[in-house]
N, C-alpha and C positions, 0 to 999 in steps of 0.2 A: 553393398551391405549384405552381410551373410545372413541368410534366413534359416532359422531353426526349424527343421522339418519335423512333422508330427506323423503319427501312424495314420495312413489314409483309410478312415472308416466313416460311415455316414454319421455315426454318433459324434465323432470329432469334428466333422464338417458343420453339424448343427451347433455344436458348442462354440466353434470359432466364429460362425456367423453371428451368434448372439453376443459374444465378446466384442466383435467388430462393431456391432451397432452401439453397444455401450460405450466403446472407446470414442466413436464419432460424436455421441451425445456428450461425453465428457469434454471433448475438445471444444464443442460449441459453447458449453457452459463456461469453460476456461476463457474462451475468446470474449464472451459477453462480460465476464467478471473483469477481465483486463481492461476492456473499453470503459466500463463504469468507473474503475479505479483511476484510469488516466484522466477521465473527465473531471473527477473530483480533485485530482492533483493539479490540473491546469488552473482550476479556480483558486486553489490555495497559493499557487506560485504567484498569481497576480496580486493576491492580498499581501504576500510576503514582500514583494517589491514595493508596494505602497507603504507598508509599515516600516520597512527599513529606512525609506526616505524620511518618513516622519520622525522616527527615533533619532536619526542622525542630526536632523535640524534641532530637535528639542535638546539632545545631549549638548550640542554646541552652545545653545542659549544657556543651559543649566551650568555648564562648566565655566562659561564666560562670566556669568553672574556670580558664581562661587569664587572665582578668581578676584573679581572686583570687591566682593565681600571680604576676602582675606586681606586685600590691600587696604581697605578702609577700616577694618576691625582688628586686623592682625589674624593669626591663625585661629580658625573657628572650630577646631576639633572639640574643645570642651563644650561648645554650644550644641554641636551635632550629637554628642553623647546624650543630651537631654531628650532627643527624639526617640520614642519607644520603637521597639522592633514590631514590624507589621506581620502578624501571623494569621491573618484572616483569609487564607487560601485553602481551597479544597479541590479535589479532582474526581471526576466521574468519567465514564467511557460510553461511547455510542458505537454501534457496529455498522460498518459499510461492507457488505459482501463478505462477512466473516472477519473483517479487519477492525480491531479495537482502536478507535480514534479518541484521544483524550479531550475532555472538556474541562477547562479550568474555571472554577467558580470562586469569584473574589467578593468577599463581603466588604464592599467599599463603604467606608465610614466618612462622615463629613470631616473636612480638614480642620484640625484644632491645633493651635500653636501650643507646643509643650515646652517652649523656651521663653525666657523673659524678654519682652520686647525692648526693655530698657537697655539691654546689652547687645542689641542687634540694630540693623538698619534695613531700609527698603531693598538694598542689594541682596542681603541674606534672605529676606522674605521672598524675593523674586526667584532666587536660586532654589529655595525650598519648594515653591509652587511648581517650578519646572521639573524638579526631580520627582515630584508626585506624578506628573504627566509621564515621565520616563518609566516609572514603575508600572503604570497602567498599560502603556504600550508594550513594555517588555513582557508582561503577562500574556497579552494577546499574541505577541510574536512567538513566545515559548510554546504556546498551544498549537499555533499554525506550523511552526518549524517541526515540532515533534510529529504532528499529523502527517506532514509532507514526507518525513523520513519513513514513517510506518507504511504509508501508501507506496512509496518508491520501492521499499523492500518487498512488499506484497506483489507489486507489479512485476518485479524481477523474478520472483518465485513462480508466479502464475505464467509468465512468458516461458520460463524454462520447462514447466510441466506441459504447456500447450505445444511447445516445439517437440518435446519427447513423444507426445501422442501423435502429432502430425507426421513427424519424420522417421519415427522408429516403430512405435506400437501399431499404428493403423496400417502402414505398408507391410508389416510382418503378417498381420492377420489377412490382408488381401492376398499376399503371396501364398500363404498356406492354404487359404480357401481355394485359390486357383489350382494349386498343386493337387489337393485332394479331389476337387471337382474333375480335373482332367484325368486323374488316375481312375476314379470311379466310372467316368464315361468310357474310358478305354476298356475297363473290365466288363462293362455292360455290352460293349460292341463285341468283345471276345466271346462272352457268354452267348450272345445272340447268334454269332457265327457258328459256335460249337453246337447249339441247339438245331440250327438249320442243317448242319452236316449229319447230326444224329437222325433227324427226321428223314433226311434224304436217304440214308442207309437203310432205315426201317422200311421205306417204300420199296426199295430194291429187294 
C-alpha cells in the first residue's frame, strides 16, 4: 500500500497521533455498532422464518376454502366487493444505532360481516376468517422484512467503513507516525553529534 508522506515536523507528528487515536476510536465504535446490528438481525431472521411458515400454512387454508366457496356458490367476486378496504394502518420508526427501524401500527377492529349471510355459506366464512389472519401475519412480516433489509444495508455500510479504517486509514497514520518519529530522532542524533563536535573544537 502506498503511504502518503507528510512533512516531518513535531506539529505534524502530534496531529497524526491525535488523528490516529480518533481513527482507532472510530473503528471500535463501528465494530460495536456492527455487532449490535448483527445481533438484532439474527433475531429478526428467526422471526421471519417462523412467520413465513405460518403465512404459507394460512394461505393454503384460505385459498382452499375460497376454492370450495367458489365451487359451492359460484364465483364470489360480487360478494368480495362488499368487504370494505381496510386502511387502519400507520407507521412509526425506532432507532437502533442510528438505523431507523419501522414499526407498523394496525388498528385492528372486531371482525364484522359486511356481506349478506343468506348469499354465502360456511366455506366462504372460513375463507374470510383465514384471509383476516393472512392480513395480520402479512403486516408483521412486512415490518420484519423491511427492518431486516434496513439492518442488512446498515451492516454492509458499517463493515465497509470499519474495513477502510482498519486496512487503510489506521495503517497510514501508523506509517506516517513512524516515518516522522524516525526522521526526528535521526535529526536529534545529528544535532547531538554536531553539538559535541562544536564543544570539542571550543575546548581545543
